[in-house]
C-alpha positions in Angstrom: 15.9 -35.6 -39.9 16.2 -36.5 -36.3 13.5 -38.2 -35.3 13.6 -37.1 -31.3 10.7 -35.2 -29.4 11.8 -32.2 -27.8 9.9 -31.2 -24.8 8.6 -27.9 -24.3 9.0 -26.0 -21.6 5.3 -26.1 -21.5 5.6 -29.6 -21.4 8.2 -29.7 -18.8 5.7 -27.2 -16.6 2.7 -29.2 -16.3 4.7 -32.1 -15.8 6.6 -30.6 -12.5 3.0 -29.3 -11.2 1.8 -33.3 -12.1 4.2 -34.1 -9.4 3.4 -31.7 -7.1 0.2 -32.7 -6.9 1.0 -36.1 -6.5 3.9 -35.6 -3.3 1.3 -34.1 -1.6 -1.2 -36.1 -2.2 0.4 -38.9 -1.0 1.8 -37.0 2.2 -1.8 -35.9 2.6 -2.6 -39.7 2.6 -0.4 -41.0 4.2 -1.2 -37.5 7.5 -4.9 -39.6 6.7 -3.4 -43.0 8.3 -3.7 -41.0 11.7 -5.6 -37.4 11.3 -9.4 -39.0 11.0 -11.6 -35.8 8.6 -10.3 -32.0 8.8 -8.8 -32.5 5.3 -9.3 -28.9 5.0 -7.5 -28.3 8.0 -5.0 -30.2 6.3 -4.8 -29.0 2.9 -4.4 -25.5 4.3 -0.8 -26.6 6.1 -0.2 -28.1 2.8 -0.7 -24.7 0.7 1.5 -23.0 3.9 4.5 -25.0 3.3 3.6 -24.9 -0.3 3.6 -20.9 -0.4 6.3 -20.7 2.3 4.2 -19.7 5.1 4.0 -19.5 8.7 0.3 -21.3 9.8 -1.6 -20.7 13.4 -4.1 -23.1 14.0 -6.8 -21.8 16.6 -9.2 -24.7 18.3 -11.0 -26.1 21.7 -8.4 -28.7 23.2 -8.3 -31.8 22.0 -9.2 -31.3 18.2 -5.2 -32.8 17.4 -3.8 -29.1 15.9 -0.6 -30.9 17.7 -1.2 -33.9 16.1 -2.1 -32.6 13.1 1.5 -30.4 12.5 3.4 -33.9 13.8 1.5 -36.3 12.3 2.9 -33.8 9.2 6.3 -33.7 10.3 6.6 -37.1 10.5 5.4 -37.1 6.9 8.6 -35.1 5.6 11.8 -35.7 5.7 12.6 -32.4 7.6 13.9 -32.0 11.5 11.2 -30.8 14.2 11.7 -29.3 17.1 8.1 -29.0 19.6 8.2 -25.6 21.9 6.1 -25.9 24.6 5.2 -22.0 25.6 4.9 -21.4 29.1 4.4 -18.3 31.3 8.2 -18.8 32.5 9.9 -19.7 28.7 12.6 -17.3 27.8 14.0 -15.7 24.4 17.1 -18.0 24.7 15.4 -21.1 25.5 14.0 -20.5 22.1 17.3 -19.0 20.1 19.7 -20.1 21.8 22.3 -19.0 23.9 26.4 -18.3 24.3 27.8 -20.2 27.1 31.5 -20.0 28.9 33.3 -23.1 28.0 37.0 -24.3 29.3 39.2 -26.1 26.0 41.8 -28.0 28.3 43.8 -28.8 25.5 44.3 -24.9 25.5 43.5 -23.7 28.6 41.6 -20.8 27.6 38.6 -20.0 27.5 35.9 -18.7 25.4 31.9 -18.3 24.4 30.3 -21.1 22.3 26.7 -20.3 20.9 24.4 -24.0 21.4 21.4 -23.4 19.5 17.9 -23.6 21.0 15.3 -25.6 19.3 14.1 -22.4 16.7 16.8 -24.2 14.8 14.4 -26.9 13.2 12.7 -26.9 9.4 9.5 -27.4 10.9 9.1 -25.8 14.8 6.2 -26.1 16.5 5.8 -23.5 18.5 2.2 -24.9 21.3 -0.4 -23.2 22.8 1.5 -19.6 21.8 -0.5 -17.4 23.6 0.5 -18.7 26.8 3.7 -17.2 27.1 4.4 -13.3 28.0 5.0 -11.0 24.8 9.2 -10.9 25.3 9.4 -14.4 24.3 6.4 -14.1 21.3 8.5 -11.0 20.0 11.8 -14.2 19.9 9.5 -15.8 16.8 8.9 -12.3 15.1 12.5 -11.9 13.3 12.8 -16.1 12.9 9.4 -15.6 11.2 10.2 -12.8 9.1 14.1 -13.2 8.0 14.4 -16.2 8.9 17.3 -16.1 11.2 17.7 -14.8 14.9 20.4 -12.5 16.6 22.6 -13.3 19.4 25.2 -11.8 21.3 24.9 -9.3 18.0 25.3 -12.4 15.7 23.2 -13.2 12.9 22.3 -17.4 12.8 20.7 -18.2 9.5 17.9 -20.8 10.3 17.4 -24.1 8.2 15.8 -24.1 4.7 12.7 -24.7 4.4 11.8 -23.2 7.4 8.1 -23.1 9.3 6.4 -21.9 12.0 3.6 -24.2 12.7 1.6 -22.6 15.9 -1.4 -23.7 18.4 -3.9 -21.7 20.5 -6.6 -22.1 22.7 -9.9 -19.6 21.9 -11.9 -21.0 25.2 -8.6 -19.9 27.4 -8.3 -16.1 28.3 -7.6 -15.9 32.0 -3.2 -16.4 32.4 -2.2 -16.0 29.1 -0.7 -13.6 26.4 -2.8 -12.5 23.2 -0.7 -12.2 20.6 -0.4 -8.6 19.0 -1.3 -7.6 15.7 2.0 -7.4 14.3 3.3 -11.0 14.7 0.0 -12.6 13.7 0.2 -10.4 10.1 3.2 -12.4 9.9 1.5 -15.6 10.0 0.2 -16.6 5.9 -3.1 -18.8 7.8 -5.2 -18.6 10.8 -6.9 -21.5 10.1 -10.0 -22.2 12.7 -10.1 -26.1 13.6 -13.6 -27.1 14.2 -15.5 -30.2 16.3 -15.5 -33.1 13.7 -18.9 -34.7 12.4 -20.5 -37.5 14.6 -18.7 -39.9 11.8 -16.0 -39.0 13.0 -16.0 -38.4 15.8 -16.9 -42.1 16.6 -13.9 -43.1 13.8 -11.6 -41.2 16.3 -12.8 -42.4 19.0 -12.6 -46.1 18.0 -8.9 -45.9 16.9 -7.5 -44.5 19.7 -8.7 -46.2 22.6 -7.3 -49.4 20.5 -4.1 -50.9 20.3 -2.9 -50.3 16.4 -0.6 -47.3 15.6 0.0 -46.6 12.2 2.5 -45.7 10.8 3.5 -42.9 8.8 6.4 -43.0 6.4 8.4 -40.2 4.7 7.5 -39.4 1.6 9.0 -35.8 0.7 12.3 -34.8 1.5 13.8 -31.3 2.0 15.2 -30.6 -1.7 12.1 -31.7 -3.2 10.0 -29.1 -0.8 12.1 -26.1 -1.9 11.9 -27.7 -5.7 8.4 -27.4 -5.1 8.0 -23.7 -3.7 9.8 -22.2 -6.4 7.6 -23.8 -9.0 4.8 -22.7 -6.6 6.3 -19.0 -7.3 6.3 -19.4 -11.5 3.2 -19.8 -11.7 2.0 -17.3 -13.8 -1.4 -15.2 -12.2 -2.9 -13.2 -14.5 -3.5 -9.1 -13.8 -7.5 -9.7 -13.1 -6.9 -11.9 -10.5 -4.4 -9.9 -8.7 -6.3 -6.8 -9.0 -9.1 -9.1 -7.4 -6.9 -10.1 -4.7 -6.3 -6.2 -4.2 -9.3 -4.8 -3.9 -10.9 -8.1 -1.9 -7.8 -6.4 0.3 -8.9 -3.0 0.2 -12.2 -3.8 0.7 -11.9 -4.6 5.1 -9.7 -1.3 5.6 -13.1 1.4 7.3 -11.1 4.1 5.4 -10.8 4.8 2.1 -7.3 4.7 1.5 -5.4 6.2 -1.7 -6.3 9.1 -4.3 -8.7 6.5 -6.4 -9.8 5.3 -3.1 -13.8 4.4 -3.2 -15.3 4.8 -0.3 -16.4 1.5 2.1 -19.3 -0.9 2.2 -21.6 0.5 4.7 -20.8 -2.6 6.9 -17.9 -2.4 6.7 -17.7 0.9 7.9 -20.1 0.0 11.2 -18.0 -2.6 11.9 -14.9 -3.0 11.4 -12.4 -1.2 13.3 -8.5 -2.3 11.3 -8.5 -3.9 7.7 -5.5 -5.7 6.1 -2.6 -4.6 4.5 -0.7 -5.6 1.9 0.8 -8.1 3.2 -2.7 -9.9 3.3 -3.1 -9.7 -0.4 0.1 -11.2 -1.3 -0.1 -14.0 1.2 -3.6 -14.2 -1.2 -1.9 -14.5 -4.4 1.1 -16.9 -2.7 -1.5 -19.2 -1.8 -3.4 -19.3 -4.6 -0.8 -20.4 -6.6 -0.3 -23.3 -3.9 -3.3 -23.7 -4.4 -4.0 -23.8 -8.3 -0.6 -26.6 -8.3 -1.9 -29.0 -5.8 -5.1 -28.7 -7.9 -4.1 -30.0 -10.8 -3.8 -26.4 -12.7 -0.7 -24.4 -13.9 -2.7 -21.2 -14.0 -4.5 -19.0 -10.8 -8.4 -19.0 -11.1 -10.9 -16.6 -8.9 -12.3 -19.6 -6.9 -8.5 -19.8 -6.0 -8.2 -16.1 -4.4 -12.0 -17.0 -2.3 -11.3 -19.9 -1.3 -8.3 -18.9 1.1 -9.8 -15.8 1.7 -10.7 -16.8 5.0 -7.5 -18.2 6.4 -5.6 -15.2 5.0 -7.9 -12.4 6.5 -9.5 -13.2 9.8 -6.3 -12.7 11.8 -6.2 -9.3 9.7 -9.1 -7.9 10.5 -10.2 -6.2 13.6 -13.2 -5.8 14.5 -15.3 -3.0 16.9 -17.4 -3.3 20.0 -20.5 -2.8 17.6 -19.5 -5.8 16.3 -18.9 -7.6 19.6 -21.9 -6.5 20.8 -24.3 -8.0 18.0 -22.6 -11.2 18.0 -21.0 -10.4 14.3 -17.7 -12.6 14.1 -14.9 -11.6 11.4 -16.0 -15.1 9.3 -19.4 -13.4 9.1 -18.1 -10.1 8.0 -16.2 -11.5 4.9 -18.2 -13.8 3.8 -19.8 -11.0 3.3 -17.9 -9.0 2.1 -16.9 -11.8 -0.8 -20.2 -12.0 -1.9 -19.8 -7.7 -2.4 -16.5 -7.3 -3.7 -17.1 -7.3 -7.0 -15.0 -9.8 -10.5 -14.4 -6.9 -12.2 -12.3 -7.6 -15.6 -13.1 -11.1 -16.2 -15.0 -12.4 -19.0 
């Protein structure tokens, strides 16, 4: 009889989950060398990457939104491009274009496709609301289909592929708000807040000295693809999926479907348009990634609640009643989380 111990599929999954957690913690530690605080923001960026999602970071200038994305990219062995969005930016400046060239050896002319900055693993769309809708729309196909079409030819984008965009919420003059259809392509809308006093002291102290920390690359593209596959394999109980679906449907001011329940009073009063099915999909995918990041191979309802605001806040449109009373989308979503029951959980 052999004494060899054969590992079970469960043991393999637990070991893989532990490797994922260690890899992500190493990456977050590397980012911590440059970024002070903002742990929730960095974790949400990490969750989006694990769940194959895109992120929109919203915050006032000077909160290191661009630096966070650049530092995260530096910690991964991935190609990175930054696109500074301006009013005169054209779609071809992002996707690339075909140029006419002369072949000196054959004396023939032809067209050659020159790739734009979107052909990168991580694309930083800086101040995305500063460019017209025509150029913003150039990202739609890339974000959803992970390809671009130029002159009738499809060009696949590298894998993995992420669009991490930044936006300034206080400066609206001369800007172009993202249409709802494009906002829905982002898994997360992440609010970047001011640091507390101790963190701000550390930021000022660190950035006014000559020391510049070095960020080491700790994750490769192959490892990220393997981690993404692992996230998809995380099992989710039916009551968790049902909870995510109820949470999404509860944002809609009009009942939908034959078995629809009447909307909550404050939803009907303050919300003009609720979240679509993609919100529920992203809730579950992000919850799977969060479970693994926290060392679990199952999804708990706390995982769904923890990422509900960044998933839903850009998919819920408030009306003029909410604006008049100073009620924000986050205020309504917080009330919604308290109101939607966790039926089926023993």
